[in-house]
C-alpha positions in Angstrom: -147.8 -130.5 121.9 -150.7 -131.8 123.4 -152.0 -135.4 122.0 -154.3 -134.3 119.5 -156.8 -137.3 120.8 -160.1 -136.1 119.9 -158.2 -134.9 116.2 -156.1 -137.6 114.6 -155.1 -137.0 111.5 -157.3 -138.0 108.7 -154.2 -138.9 106.3 -150.3 -138.4 106.1 -148.9 -135.9 103.3 -145.5 -136.1 101.7 -143.7 -132.3 101.9 -144.0 -132.6 98.2 -147.6 -133.2 98.2 -147.9 -130.3 100.8 -146.1 -127.8 98.6 -148.2 -128.6 95.7 -150.9 -127.5 97.6 -150.0 -124.5 99.2 -147.9 -123.5 95.8 -144.5 -123.6 97.4 -141.7 -124.1 96.6 -139.1 -126.9 98.2 -135.5 -125.8 99.0 -134.6 -129.4 98.3 -135.9 -131.3 96.0 -135.0 -134.1 97.4 -136.8 -133.9 100.3 -140.7 -134.2 98.7 -141.0 -137.5 99.5 -140.7 -136.8 103.6 -143.8 -137.8 105.6 -145.5 -135.5 107.6 -148.1 -137.0 109.9 -149.8 -134.0 111.6 -149.0 -130.1 112.8 -147.1 -128.9 115.7 -146.4 -125.2 117.2 -142.2 -124.4 115.9 -141.6 -123.7 119.8 -142.6 -127.5 120.5 -142.6 -129.3 117.1 -141.5 -132.9 116.9 -140.9 -135.5 114.8 -142.8 -136.3 111.7 -144.5 -132.8 112.3 -145.2 -129.7 110.2 -144.7 -126.3 111.8 -144.6 -123.0 110.6 -142.2 -119.5 111.2 -143.5 -116.4 110.0 -141.5 -113.3 109.1 -137.8 -112.2 111.0 -139.1 -111.5 114.3 -139.9 -115.1 114.8 -136.7 -116.6 113.2 -134.8 -117.6 116.5 -137.5 -120.6 116.8 -135.5 -122.2 113.2 -132.5 -122.2 115.9 -133.9 -125.7 117.9 -136.3 -126.4 115.5 -137.3 -129.9 115.7 -139.5 -131.2 112.8 -140.1 -133.0 109.9 -141.1 -129.6 107.8 -141.5 -126.0 108.0 -143.0 -123.5 106.3 -141.4 -120.0 105.8 -140.4 -116.9 103.7 -137.5 -117.2 101.3 -135.4 -114.8 103.6 -135.7 -117.5 106.4 -135.0 -121.0 104.3 -131.0 -120.7 104.6 -131.1 -120.5 108.7 -133.2 -123.6 108.8 -131.2 -127.0 109.8 -130.4 -129.2 106.7 -132.7 -132.2 108.3 -135.5 -130.6 107.7 -137.6 -130.0 104.8 -138.4 -126.4 103.8 -141.1 -125.1 102.0 -140.9 -121.3 100.7 -144.3 -119.4 100.7 -144.9 -115.6 101.2 -147.4 -116.0 103.8 -146.9 -119.2 105.9 -149.5 -118.8 108.8 -152.3 -119.2 106.2 -150.5 -122.0 103.8 -150.0 -124.0 107.6 -153.9 -123.6 108.2 -154.9 -124.6 104.4 -152.7 -127.8 105.1 -154.1 -128.4 108.2 -157.5 -128.1 106.7 -156.6 -131.3 104.9 -155.1 -133.1 107.9 -157.8 -132.7 110.2 -161.0 -131.7 108.1 -163.0 -133.4 111.3 -161.6 -130.3 113.8 -163.5 -127.7 110.9 -166.8 -129.5 111.1 -167.3 -129.7 114.5 -167.2 -133.8 115.3 -170.7 -133.5 113.5 -170.3 -136.2 111.8 -168.5 -138.9 113.9 -170.7 -138.0 116.5 -173.9 -138.2 114.9 -174.1 -140.5 111.5 -177.3 -139.8 109.9 -181.0 -140.2 110.2 -182.8 -139.2 113.3 -182.4 -140.3 116.8 -185.5 -142.1 118.1 -186.0 -139.5 121.1 -185.7 -136.5 118.9 -189.0 -134.8 118.5 -189.7 -134.0 115.1 -193.1 -132.7 113.9 -194.8 -135.2 111.2 -195.1 -131.6 109.3 -191.3 -131.3 109.4 -189.2 -131.6 106.7 -185.6 -133.2 106.8 -184.3 -134.6 103.5 -182.2 -137.5 103.0 -178.5 -137.3 104.3 -178.9 -134.8 107.0 -178.8 -136.1 111.4 -180.7 -135.1 113.8 -179.6 -135.9 117.0 -181.1 -137.4 120.8 -183.4 -135.1 122.2 -183.8 -132.2 119.5 -186.9 -130.5 119.0 -187.7 -129.6 115.4 -191.8 -127.4 115.3 -194.0 -127.9 112.6 -193.0 -126.3 108.8 -189.5 -126.8 109.9 -186.7 -127.5 107.0 -183.3 -128.9 107.0 -181.0 -129.5 104.5 -179.5 -132.8 103.1 -176.3 -133.0 104.7 -177.0 -130.6 107.5 -176.3 -131.4 111.2 -178.5 -131.1 114.6 -177.2 -131.8 117.5 -178.2 -133.3 121.2 -180.7 -130.6 122.1 -181.0 -128.3 119.9 -184.1 -126.6 119.3 -185.4 -125.7 115.6 -188.7 -123.4 115.8 -191.2 -124.4 113.8 -191.3 -122.7 110.0 -187.5 -122.3 110.2 -185.7 -123.2 107.4 -181.7 -124.2 107.8 -180.0 -125.2 104.4 -177.8 -128.0 103.5 -174.0 -129.0 105.2 -174.8 -127.0 107.9 -174.3 -127.3 111.8 -176.3 -126.2 114.7 -174.6 -127.1 118.1 -175.7 -129.0 120.9 -178.7 -126.9 123.3 -178.3 -124.2 120.0 -181.8 -122.7 119.9 -182.7 -121.5 116.7 -186.4 -119.6 116.5 -188.0 -117.2 113.6 -184.9 -118.1 110.8 -184.1 -118.5 107.9 -180.7 -120.5 107.7 -178.3 -120.5 104.5 -175.9 -123.2 103.0 -172.7 -124.4 105.0 -173.7 -122.1 108.1 -172.2 -123.2 111.6 -173.8 -122.5 115.0 -172.0 -123.7 118.1 -173.2 -125.0 121.1 -175.8 -122.4 123.3 -176.3 -120.1 120.6 -179.5 -118.0 120.4 -181.1 -117.4 117.2 -184.7 -115.5 116.7 -185.6 -114.9 120.1 -187.3 -111.4 120.3 -185.5 -108.2 120.3 -185.2 -105.9 123.3 -188.1 -103.6 122.4 -190.1 -101.6 124.9 -192.6 -98.4 125.3 -193.0 -96.3 128.2 -196.4 -96.5 129.2 -199.0 -95.5 131.7 -198.5 -99.0 133.7 -194.3 -99.0 132.6 -192.3 -100.8 130.5 -194.7 -102.2 127.8 -193.7 -105.4 125.5 -193.3 -103.9 121.6 -193.9 -107.4 119.5 -191.4 -108.5 117.3 -192.5 -109.9 114.0 -189.1 -109.8 112.1 -187.0 -112.6 111.3 -182.7 -113.5 111.3 -181.8 -114.3 108.2 -178.5 -115.8 107.9 -176.3 -116.2 104.8 -174.3 -118.8 103.2 -170.9 -119.6 105.0 -171.4 -118.0 108.0 -169.9 -118.9 110.9 -171.9 -118.3 115.1 -170.0 -119.0 118.2 -170.8 -120.8 121.2 -173.5 -118.9 123.3 -174.1 -116.0 120.7 -176.9 -114.4 120.7 -179.0 -113.1 117.7 -182.5 -111.1 118.2 -185.0 -111.1 115.5 -186.1 -108.0 113.6 -189.3 -105.5 114.7 -190.3 -105.3 111.2 -187.5 -105.1 109.3 -185.1 -108.4 109.3 -182.0 -109.2 111.1 -179.4 -109.9 108.7 -175.6 -111.6 108.4 -173.9 -111.2 105.3 -172.2 -114.4 103.4 -169.1 -115.8 105.1 -169.3 -113.1 108.5 -167.5 -115.2 111.4 -168.7 -114.3 114.7 -167.3 -115.4 118.2 -168.4 -116.7 121.2 -170.4 -114.5 123.4 -171.7 -111.6 121.0 -174.8 -109.7 121.3 -176.4 -108.9 118.1 -179.9 -106.6 118.4 -182.9 -106.4 116.7 -182.6 -105.3 112.9 -179.2 -105.4 112.8 -177.6 -105.5 109.2 -174.2 -107.0 109.2 -172.3 -107.0 105.4 -170.1 -110.1 104.3 -167.3 -111.5 105.1 -166.8 -109.7 108.7 -165.0 -110.7 111.6 -166.8 -110.1 115.1 -165.2 -111.1 117.7 -166.2 -112.3 121.8 -168.0 -110.1 123.6 -168.9 -107.3 121.3 -172.1 -106.0 121.8 -174.3 -104.5 119.0 -177.2 -102.0 119.4 -180.4 -102.6 117.4 -180.8 -100.8 113.7 -176.9 -100.6 113.2 -175.6 -101.1 109.6 -172.0 -102.4 109.0 -170.8 -102.8 105.6 -168.9 -105.9 104.1 -165.2 -106.4 105.5 -166.1 -105.0 108.9 -164.1 -106.0 112.2 -165.2 -105.2 115.4 -162.5 -106.3 118.2 -163.6 -108.4 121.7 -166.1 -106.0 123.9 -166.4 -103.6 121.7 -169.6 -102.1 121.8 -172.1 -100.3 119.1 -174.8 -97.7 120.1 -178.1 -97.9 118.1 -178.8 -97.0 114.9 -174.8 -96.1 113.6 -173.7 -96.9 110.5 -170.1 -98.7 110.1 -168.5 -98.4 106.5 -167.2 -101.4 104.1 -163.6 -102.6 105.8 -163.8 -100.8 109.0 -162.0 -101.6 111.6 -163.2 -101.4 115.3 -160.6 -101.3 118.0 -161.0 -104.0 121.1 -163.0 -102.6 124.3 -164.4 -99.0 122.0 -167.6 -97.8 122.4 -168.6 -96.4 119.5 -171.3 -94.0 119.3 -170.8 -92.2 116.0 -170.8 -93.4 112.1 -167.8 -94.5 110.8 -166.7 -94.0 107.2 -165.4 -96.8 105.5 -162.2 -98.1 105.5 -161.4 -96.3 108.8 -159.8 -97.6 112.5 -161.3 -96.3 115.4 -160.8 -96.9 118.9 -161.2 -95.6 122.5 -164.7 -95.1 125.1 -165.6 -92.9 123.1 -164.2 -94.2 120.3 -163.0 -92.2 117.3 -160.1 -92.0 114.3 -157.6 -94.4 116.1 -154.8 -91.9 115.6 -156.7 -89.3 117.0 -156.9 -91.6 119.9 -153.1 -92.6 120.7 -152.2 -89.5 119.9 -154.0 -88.4 123.5 -152.9 -91.5 125.2 -149.6 -89.9 124.3 -150.2 -86.8 125.7 -151.3 -87.8 128.7 -149.0 -90.6 129.4 -146.4 -87.9 129.0 -148.3 -85.1 130.3 -148.5 -87.5 133.8 -144.8 -88.2 133.6 -143.8 -84.6 133.3 -146.0 -83.9 136.5 -144.2 -86.8 138.3 -141.3 -85.8 137.1 -142.3 -82.1 138.9 -142.8 -83.2 142.1 -139.9 -85.4 142.3 -138.1 -82.3 141.9 -139.6 -80.3 144.3 -139.8 -82.6 146.9 
């Protein structure tokens, strides 16, 4: 594997400790004292490393495995070389991630503590009317406006801008060069570098002199435990708020328009575009480059495939795909029919030739 020079492991684990952490079972109890000093992909492995192999389709990875220990399902355990400790678990990938968070805590905290420590950098410009709780960190070149509030344990990375009267909760992270305006941010929120929150939405009225701007006087409200990717933009509401629900994860380069309301624990992949006044339920998944027309409602647990163009409401729990998007099974039937038609024509042309 690549040299993890930026993320050294915070500690070592024994195989027994790792198994207890995830509720796994050891194939051989005598392997409990074997030490794990890092993670690796199963295809690369390495001495002292923990790897995972998930499902029979990946079982061939076990044939030449080099590692201290492997996470796998029970049906694969007997295929693991004897010298390697086996931790049996129903969900190896999830268990691998859980152990990884223990070994590499800084990798999920955006280097915020190691880079800054606590306190306010001398070159930061902080209004005397802002409130910074003890234990927060404000990096070089940061600008914080009057009336803004930053909670304990939060980190504002270099050159970020926090607008007047914005509130950022506790244990948050605002990445380098990000800007937060007209926004209320909950606790444990991560905003990666270059993200833009709270700028005015795309609202214009066709007047005699051309396009005339409509004032956007709403806010952005980000609930607890949300993550917002690099260079993502979230517009403030026009009259109502733009809201992102608890636990939602948003990838890089996503555009979220004004008055959008996103539910809890959604996943939105890179380059998705969500037009104004869209309502998204809880647990929704949007694939990369999905485009959502304005005023559409997507029900709880729905999934929209990558590259889809959605122009209609989606009931809860349904999977849609295509451009324009439709129920996924219908879309794939059409793709199959077109493929078959093209093949029939090609064979007919060859026979006539």
